[in-house]
C-alpha positions in Angstrom: -7.2 -46.0 -37.4 -4.0 -44.5 -36.2 -4.1 -42.1 -33.3 -3.8 -38.5 -34.2 -0.9 -36.8 -32.5 -1.3 -33.2 -31.5 0.8 -30.8 -33.5 3.5 -28.9 -31.7 1.5 -25.7 -31.9 -1.4 -27.1 -29.9 0.6 -28.8 -27.1 0.1 -27.1 -23.7 3.1 -25.2 -22.5 3.0 -26.6 -19.0 6.5 -25.8 -18.1 6.1 -22.2 -19.1 2.9 -21.8 -17.1 4.5 -23.4 -14.0 7.4 -21.1 -14.2 5.2 -18.0 -14.6 3.0 -19.1 -11.7 6.0 -19.7 -9.5 7.4 -16.3 -10.4 4.1 -14.6 -9.6 3.8 -16.4 -6.2 7.4 -15.4 -5.4 6.7 -11.8 -6.3 3.6 -11.7 -4.2 5.5 -13.2 -1.3 8.2 -10.6 -1.6 5.7 -7.8 -1.7 3.8 -9.1 1.3 7.1 -9.5 3.3 8.0 -5.9 2.4 4.6 -4.7 3.4 4.8 -6.6 6.8 8.3 -5.1 7.5 7.0 -1.6 6.6 4.0 -1.9 8.9 6.2 -3.2 11.8 8.7 -0.4 11.4 6.0 2.2 11.3 3.9 0.9 14.1 6.7 -0.1 16.5 7.3 3.5 17.8 3.6 3.9 18.4 3.5 0.6 20.3 6.5 1.5 22.3 4.9 4.9 23.2 1.6 3.2 24.4 3.4 0.4 26.2 5.7 2.9 28.0 2.6 4.9 29.1 1.3 1.8 30.9 4.6 0.7 32.3 5.6 1.5 35.9 8.4 3.9 36.4 10.7 1.3 37.9 10.4 -0.8 34.8 10.9 2.1 32.5 14.2 3.0 34.2 15.4 -0.6 34.3 18.6 -1.5 32.7 16.9 -4.3 30.8 13.7 -3.0 29.2 11.0 -5.5 28.2 9.3 -5.6 24.9 6.0 -6.5 26.7 5.4 -4.8 30.1 5.2 -7.3 33.0 2.8 -5.1 34.9 0.4 -2.3 33.9 -0.4 1.0 35.6 -2.6 4.0 35.0 -0.5 6.4 37.2 1.1 8.1 34.3 -2.3 8.9 32.8 -3.4 10.4 36.1 -0.3 12.5 36.2 -0.8 13.7 32.6 -4.5 14.6 33.1 -3.7 16.3 36.4 -1.0 18.5 34.9 -1.5 22.3 34.9 -3.4 23.5 31.9 -4.2 20.1 30.4 -8.0 20.8 30.1 -7.4 24.4 28.8 -4.9 23.4 26.2 -7.2 20.6 25.1 -10.0 23.0 24.7 -7.8 25.4 22.7 -6.7 22.6 20.3 -10.3 21.4 19.7 -11.6 25.0 19.2 -8.8 25.9 16.7 -9.0 22.6 14.8 -12.8 22.5 14.4 -12.9 26.2 13.4 -10.3 25.8 10.8 -11.8 22.7 9.3 -15.3 24.1 9.2 -14.1 27.4 7.7 -12.1 25.6 5.0 -15.0 23.3 4.1 -17.4 26.3 3.7 -15.0 28.3 1.5 -13.7 25.3 -0.5 -17.1 24.0 -1.2 -18.1 27.2 -3.0 -14.8 27.5 -4.8 -14.8 23.9 -5.9 -18.4 24.1 -7.2 -17.6 27.3 -9.2 -14.6 25.6 -10.8 -16.3 22.3 -11.5 -19.7 23.6 -12.7 -19.2 27.1 -14.1 -17.2 28.4 -17.0 -15.5 31.7 -16.4 -12.4 33.5 -17.5 -9.3 32.6 -15.4 -10.6 29.3 -14.1 -7.5 27.4 -15.2 -5.2 30.0 -13.8 -7.1 29.9 -10.5 -6.7 26.2 -10.2 -3.0 26.6 -11.1 -2.6 28.9 -8.2 -4.4 26.5 -5.9 -2.0 23.7 -7.0 1.0 26.0 -6.4 -0.3 26.9 -2.9 -0.7 23.2 -2.2 2.9 22.4 -3.2 4.5 25.3 -1.4 6.1 24.4 1.9 4.3 26.2 4.7 7.5 26.3 6.8 9.0 28.8 4.4 6.2 31.3 5.2 6.7 31.3 9.0 8.7 34.6 9.0 6.2 36.5 6.7 3.2 35.2 8.7 4.9 36.2 11.9 5.7 39.7 10.6 2.1 40.2 9.4 0.7 39.0 12.7 3.0 41.3 14.6 2.2 44.3 12.5 -1.5 43.7 12.8 -1.4 43.1 16.5 -2.5 39.5 16.0 0.2 37.6 17.8 -0.6 35.4 20.8 -4.2 35.0 19.6 -6.1 31.8 18.8 -8.0 33.4 15.8 -4.6 34.0 14.1 -3.8 30.3 14.5 -7.2 29.4 13.1 -6.7 31.5 10.0 -3.2 29.9 9.4 -4.6 26.4 9.7 -7.5 27.4 7.4 -5.0 28.6 4.8 -3.0 25.4 5.1 -5.9 23.1 4.5 -7.8 25.2 2.0 -5.9 24.2 -1.2 -6.1 20.5 -0.6 -9.8 20.8 0.2 -10.6 22.7 -3.0 -8.7 20.2 -5.1 -10.4 17.1 -3.7 -13.9 18.6 -3.7 -13.5 19.9 -7.2 -12.7 16.4 -8.5 -15.5 14.9 -6.5 -18.1 17.4 -7.8 -16.9 16.6 -11.3 -18.0 13.0 -10.9 -21.6 14.0 -10.0 -23.7 14.2 -13.2 -24.9 17.8 -13.7 -28.1 16.4 -15.2 -29.3 15.7 -11.7 -29.2 19.3 -10.7 -30.7 20.4 -14.0 -33.6 18.1 -13.5 -34.2 19.6 -10.0 -34.1 23.1 -11.5 -36.7 22.0 -14.1 -38.9 20.9 -11.2 -38.7 24.4 -9.7 -35.5 24.3 -7.5 -33.1 27.2 -7.7 -29.5 26.5 -8.4 -28.5 26.8 -4.7 -31.5 24.6 -3.8 -30.6 22.0 -6.3 -27.0 21.9 -5.0 -28.2 21.6 -1.4 -30.8 18.9 -2.0 -29.1 16.9 -4.8 -25.3 17.4 -4.9 -24.5 18.1 -1.3 -25.7 14.7 0.0 -23.6 13.0 -2.6 -20.5 14.9 -1.5 -20.5 13.3 2.0 -17.5 11.0 1.3 -15.5 13.9 -0.1 -16.4 16.2 2.8 -15.3 13.5 5.3 -12.1 12.8 3.5 -11.1 16.5 3.4 -12.3 17.0 7.0 -10.0 14.2 8.2 -7.0 15.7 6.4 -7.7 19.2 7.8 -8.3 17.8 11.3 -5.0 15.9 11.4 -3.1 18.8 9.9 -4.4 21.3 12.4 -4.4 19.0 15.4 -0.7 18.0 15.0 0.7 21.3 13.8 3.4 22.6 16.1 5.6 25.1 14.3 3.1 27.9 13.8 1.5 27.3 17.2 5.0 27.7 18.8 5.9 30.8 16.9 2.6 32.7 16.9 1.5 31.8 20.4 4.6 32.7 22.4 3.8 34.9 25.4 0.3 33.9 26.4 0.4 30.5 28.1 -3.4 30.2 28.2 -3.5 30.3 24.4 -1.2 27.4 23.8 -2.4 24.2 22.0 -1.6 20.6 22.9 1.4 20.2 20.6 3.1 23.2 22.3 2.2 22.0 25.7 3.4 18.5 24.9 6.8 19.9 23.8 7.3 21.4 27.3 5.9 18.4 29.1 9.4 16.9 29.7 10.6 20.2 31.3 7.7 20.1 33.7 8.1 16.5 34.7 11.9 16.1 34.3 12.7 12.4 33.6 9.1 11.1 34.0 9.0 9.4 30.6 5.9 7.5 31.6 3.9 10.7 32.0 5.3 12.1 28.8 4.3 9.0 26.9 0.9 9.0 28.5 0.3 12.6 27.4 1.5 11.7 23.9 -1.0 8.8 23.8 -3.8 11.0 24.9 -2.8 13.5 22.3 -2.8 10.9 19.5 -6.0 9.2 20.5 -8.5 11.7 19.0 -6.9 11.6 15.6 -6.9 7.8 15.7 -10.6 7.7 16.7 -11.6 10.1 14.0 -9.7 8.2 11.4 -11.3 4.9 12.4 -14.8 6.4 12.3 -14.3 7.9 8.8 -12.0 5.4 7.2 -14.9 3.9 5.1 -15.5 7.3 3.5 -11.9 8.5 3.3 -10.9 6.0 0.6 -14.0 6.6 -1.5 -13.6 10.3 -1.2 -9.9 10.4 -2.2 -10.6 7.9 -5.1 -13.6 9.9 -6.4 -11.8 13.2 -6.0 -8.9 11.9 -8.2 -11.1 10.7 -11.1 -11.3 14.1 -12.9 -8.5 16.5 -12.8 
């Protein structure tokens, strides 16, 4: 019997597969290298800030700065914490940030539920206005907000700043929670109502626990937005020094300490630490919340 030779159609295309595999590996290597470069470029300023905060003053002012500090010190942190008003401004930032986030969550939760679960006239137009408000640059509203605050005698007050931060975070919170509620089957709440629960009770006992990732994701966004905001805090809190927040205090830190860059970087590190801690604590839920909130539009 003669050996049967495979037809040209059934022969494996080893060369093509090898070339495609090599191209895929090259593409992955390029993407990984680009990702590494991006991470290094983004994190290097943060590293330099933290490293400078722990570097002695003589090394900071040296003509040949070092990438890695030779010696470490906590003197700059003692100077920052001992600065006038540090505790007061910290309290103001925490109070304003938490108040704005909680208020935005309370209002947005009701609005998102009404849009996702109920059918009423003007629902689409309402969401369109929410999207427009989210896309609008808040910096363009500084002058109108300042005029309204001045005419209503609300300048130099922390409640005014809380309301501004609430308005800044509300559209995003409504959009994300609306998409997240849309992923929860309404049959779960209907079954609870059949068992005797009212509609608010079914929402509280059934839907609300399932909204935890979405609530944490929007809370993190609102927290970072309100915690880092500087422009409105600088323009609305002008005269009263006791009502300033940490970003405004940090901007004047250099004027207080002159060329003490170590203390300035230590204050910046202390200012950034809470946002980093909150993100690390909520990072598991943030991705799930954003992904689930983007399923239904």
